[in-house]
N, C-alpha and C positions, 0 to 999 in steps of 0.2 A: 503493499500499499504506499503510495507516495506521501511523503511526509514534508511538513512545512519547517521552516528554520527553527522556530520555537519549540517544535515536537522532537527535535533531535536527540535530546536526552532520553525521552520516552522511547523513541524507536531503537536506541542503542540498547536499553534494558530489555526491551521486548526480545530483541535479537540474542542477547545474552541468555534469557530463559529458555528460548528455543533451543539454542546450542547446547544448554545443559541437559534439557530434557531428551534431546538426542542421544547424548553421551550416556546418560543413565539408561536409556533403552537398550543401546548397543553393548554397554559393558556389564550390564545387569548390576548395577550398584545402587544401593539405596541412599539417595541424597535427598529425601523428602523434606527435610528440614531446611536444607539449603535453597531448595526451589520455593519453598514456602516463604522463607525470608525475603527472597528476591520478588516474590509475587506481592507480598505486602508493601515493599518498597516501591514497586511499580504503581500499585493502588494509590498510595499516597502522593507520589509525584504527579499522577494524573488529575488527582483532585487539587493539588496545589497548583498545577499549570492551568487547568481548564477553569478552575474556580475564580481565577484571578485575571482573566483575559483583558487585554487592552481593546480599545475600539478597532485598532488596525489590525490585531490578530483576529477579530471577529470577522473583519472584511476579508482577510486571507481565507478563513473557514469558508465564509459564504462563496468563495471563488474556487473552492477546492475541486479539482478535475474529477473526483470521484463522488462528489456530492450528488445524491439523487435528483433528477430532472423531472420535468412536468410528466413525460411519458413512463418514466419509472413509477412515479406516485400512480397514475392512471392504472397501470398494471397491478400494482399491488393493493389498491383500494377498490377499484371499480370493475363492474361488469357491464356486458353489452355495450362495449364502446363503439360508436359509429362516428368516424371522423368526418367533418364537412369541409370541403375545400373551396377555395375561391372567393373573392369579393363581388364578382359578376361585373366589374368595371375594367379590371387590368389583368389579374392573375392570382395565383395562389402562393402566398408567402409561406416558405417552410419554418420561419422562425417563430410563427404563431400557430399553436394548435388549437382547433376548435371542434366540438362534437357534442353528441348526446351520450350519456352514461347513467348507471344505476350505482348509488352507493348505500349499501344496506337496504336496499328495495325502494330507496327514494329516487324517483326520476329526476335527473338534473341536466344541465346545459354546462360543458366544461370548456374553459378557456385557459391557455397558459403559453407562456414563452417556452421556447425549446432550444437548448444549446446542443452541440455535437460532442462526441467522446474522442474523436480524432480530427485530424485535419480535413480530411475529406468530408466528414459529416459536418464540421464547423463550417466550412465553405458553403454546403448545402443549408445549413441552418442559420448562416450569416452571424454566427457567434451569438445568437439570441437576440440580435438587433433587428426589430421588425421594420419593415417598410410600410408606406401608407395603405397599401392593400392588405397588410396584416391587421392594422387597426380598423379598417373597414370590414374585414372579415369577422373580427371579433363583434363589431357592433351589429352586423347582420345576424349573428348567432345570438346576441342578446335580444334583438327584436323578435327572432323567431321563438326564444324561450318565452318572452312576454306573450307572445300570441298562443302558445300552447300551455302557458300556466306553470312553467317550470322554473325553479330558482337556478340561479347561476353560481358557479364555484370558479374562481379564476386563481391561477398559479402565477405569480410575478416572478421573474428570474431573468433580468437583462441589465447589462451596463447602461443602456439607453437606447432610444430610437435611432435608427440607422441615419447618419448624417450626410451621406453621399448626395452628389449632384442629382442623380436620378430621382431619389426619393423626394428631394426638395422641389424637382420639376413636376412630380406627381402630387404634391400638395402634403408633406409630411405634416407640418404645423397645423394645416386645416383639418387633417384627419383626426389629429390628437384633440384638437379643440372641439370637434365636433363630438367626439366620444365623451368628453367631460361634460358637455351640455346634455347630450342624450342619457348618459348614465345618471344623472340627477333625477331623470323622471320616468325612467324604465319601471314599470309597475309590478315587478316581480323581484323577490329577494335576492341579493348579491352578496356573496362573501367572497373576499379577496385575501390571499394568503403570500405574503413574500417568502418564498423558499430558499432564495439564494441572494442574488443582487437586485435591489429595488433602485435602479438609476433613472432620475430625473424624469422628463416628461415621457419617456419610454415606458416607465412603470405607472406613472399617473394616468397615462392613456387608457389603462384598464383597471384603474385603482379607485375610482368613485364608487364606493360600496358601502352597505349597511353596516357590515363588519370589516374593518381591515385589520388583519392579524400578521404578525412577523414572526418567524422562526427564531428561536433563542440565539442563533448565530448568523442570521441573515441581517441584511442592513437596508435602510430606505432613505434616500438621499437626494437633494435637488442637484447634486454634482458628485462625481467620483472624487476621492481624497486626492488622487493625483491631479485631476483638473483643477481642484480648488488650490492645491499648493502652487501650481503653475502660474495661477492667477495672482494669488496673494503674495508669494515668495519668489516667484520667477524660478522655482527650483522644485521639481518632482520628487526629489528626495525627502521633502518636507511633508509627505503623504501621512506618515503616522501622526504628526501635529495636526494637520488638517482633519483627520479622522476624529481626533478628541473634539476638535472645535465644532465640528459639523453636528455633533449630537445624533449620529445616524444609527446607534444600536437599538435594538428593540427595547432594552431597558430604558435608555434615554428618551426614546419616542413615546413610551407608555407613560412615562412620569410627567410629560408634557401635554397628554391628551391627544396626540396626532393618531395614535393607533388604539385599538380596542382590546388587544390581548396579545400575550406571548405564547407561542407553541413550543413547548419544551422539546429539546433534543436529548439524545444519548450523550453520555459523557464523552467529550472529544469530538462531537460533531456528528451530524446525519449520516454521514459516509462510513461510520464506523459500524453502525447498526441501522440500516435502512429500513428493515421491517419495524424496529421499535419507533423510529422516526415517523413512518407512515402511520402507525398506531396513534400517535399523538395528533396527527393531522386528521385522522378519522374522527376521533373524539371532539376536536375543534368543529369539525363541519357539521356533525351531527347536533352538536349542542346549540350552535348559532342558527342553524336552519330550523331547528324545532322553535326557538323563540321567535325568529322572523316569520314563519309560516302562520304563526298564530296572530299576527296583526292584520288588520284591515288594510286595504289599499291606501287609504287616506293617511292613517297613522304611519305606515311604512314609509311613504314619501316625506311626511312632515319631519319624521325622526331623522331621515337621511339628509334633508336640508338643513336642519338645525345642527346636525353633526359636524358638518363642514362649515357653516356660517359661523359657528362659535369658536373655530380654531384661530388662535393668535390674539384672542380677546383676554385682556387682563381680567383677573378676578379679585 
């Protein structure tokens, strides 16, 4: 498993334990107490490391190449998934997944950014950076969900909307702005979960929801730490300082009333135990959908409006 710089002491100890177990197995020597001592040391080291993560370290975990993506969670959590393609205007954006599915028997519409696992797939998925047609496809999905009375679940995981010339020519900013307006008045419940990166307008373009949740080691920010550092300090190496200043972690966002909840992750991040991470997401989706589906249409829209209207207001 690929490790981050701050995880090296953990990786080294894990390797040492693995080698010791292999030695014990081959030589038929009883070193149970030594193995147990190292395992206890490993557990302590993990709790010490992951219990005191900086904002920048959480950003690194959010970007971990083995972190589960939208399709991984769909496969782990949902049944009867039927993908819907295209925006009926230009084409099909592979960076944005949309479709119908069921979660524990509840019919939903599912939307999510999708990254790739290797260079070939990342080029196909555009590194999770959606084009205008991706946002239009997402809006099309939400409008169909409204028509058929299905709640919408959205997985956010993008560095940001694609900023290329082609995207600008096809109306990137207009597509995102339209989604912001229309999502404010969609008459079916919307739950969005930032499962990795929640970058800028690329995230917000599918982020106007009744419940906005962020996974424990994900981030949600108006700009990337590197971009912020380049603007403020003219130095990308200041990204760790920028991450702290941006208050982009789930914990910071919840304390400021920007999000509605934090989805817990396994110790060390979702990539270390994807099934357990998925279980946390399942619980969050079911809990929030149950609450939202109990509301009538008028109350649903009023609460959604008030939720965003009150952000940034001093109390």
